[in-house]
C-alpha positions, 0 to 999 in steps of 0.5 A: 317172667319165664315162659315155658312153652312146649312144641306139643302144646303149640301143635295143639292150638291150630298149627297142626303138622302140615299135609304134603304132596306125595309127588313133592311137586305141589306147594305145601301150606304150613303155619297158621293165622298171620304166620301161614306160608306156602312152600316153593317147590324146587326153589334154589335148585339147579337147572338139572333139579339138583342142589348146587350147594354142597353140604349145608350146616350154615346160615341165611341172610337177606340183603337190602335188594332182596338177594338171599345169601346162604353158606355151605361146605363149598362157600357162600351162594347168593340167590335171587328171590326167584331162586337163581344163583347170581354170584358165589364166594367159593373156596377155603376162605368162605367154606363152612361158615356156620352162622351169617349176619349182614349189616349195612355200613354206609353205602355198602353191606358186609357179611359177618361169619362164624367159622367153627372149623376154621376157628375164626370170625370174618367180615367180608363185602357182600358184593365183592367178597373182599375179606376186611377183618378176621377174628382169632382167639383173643389173647388179651382175654387172658384165657388159656383156651385149648380149643376155639370153635365159633358158632354164632356172630352178631353186630351191635348198633355201634358196630361192636362184634359179638362172637360165640365160641359155642362148640368149645369154651361157651364164652361169648366174646365182644370186639370193637368194630376194628376187631379189638378185644373188649370183654367176654362173658358166659361159661359152659354148664347147665345152670341159669347163667351158663351155656351148654352150646351157645349155638345161635345168636342175634340182635333182638331189635324187638326191644329198645334198647336192643339186646342179645337173643342167644340159643342155648341149644343143648341146655338140660333138660331142653334147649332154650333162648336167653336175653343178655344185654350188650355188655354181657349182663343176664336179663332173662330166660325167655323160652324153654322146651324148644328141643335144639334151637340153632339160630334166630332171625328177627323181623318186626315183632316176630322171631323165627327159631330153627330147631334141629329136630326138624321144625321152625318155631315162630314167636311173637313179641311176648315170646309166645309160640304162634306157629310151628312150621315143617314139623317132622314127626319121623324120628328117623329123619329129624336131627339127621344130616344124611337125608339125601335129596331124593328122600326130601319131603316137601313141607317137612324139614329134617334139621333146620339150622338157619333162617331169614326174613325178606322185606315181604315177610317171606322166610328162607330156611336152611336144613342141616343136610348132606345134599344141601337144602334151602327152602323158600316159604311165601307168607300169605297176605 
């Protein structure tokens, strides 16, 4: 059954807009019920109190040791759970990764990235940074693409790679683990089985077998989430009325969905909204890349773009932001 939930309704069920400290120093509590979090002021900032990231328009993932990876205009930064930079992958090869996924393969972990500006998908080692695979326009598809701007990437249990061309054709491509083109599905439009900016995508492991959870960001009249199987067959329209959903991250029965309107929506396994985090009620500072660090408000987001959970249920959230913003939300036990 299609579920239609609007954020105004979610805010009315006890998850109201969070209070915040005027001096932006004290932690801010947000959410409700089992999805209640405290912010960690200053997490991820340099010793001078300034962001180290450069402009952020990317993703967040957490590895099996608890280290946090986030992408920016400069490259990929790796943080300890305490918010200290422990390594970096900088330069043109790693810059402007729009979406990140991480996957354990044998004794190693690899990062998968969708690079819209560079027009490629990449795979590289999470510790050494060695790039082991690049995905370009698949000529084997027979498509005559005039633009190629990948926005999202995920990996199937068997290693197949799924890459969304969300800023251009809105086709979603499937490759095998070696990068061989297999098939594609989807097209641009506002009908039920079309995408109007297939912006985010992840493997939805809340279901067996796992399926694709796709963020159709600009679908008219409101953004939505969709389920497709791993062979590109439409399953269901999951949730509508989400503003501009940018990405999705699954842990257990829950999924966090950043919304460019300045909030993170959390859904349970029935795809009911159970919490709304960091809601920004100011139209001047939401969906706004140009909010400088000195105008950030603790506990209020500006344009959430990426998120990821750690093993303790804490959330790491990245804003689409000119100064480079990433936040840690500690889940209350």
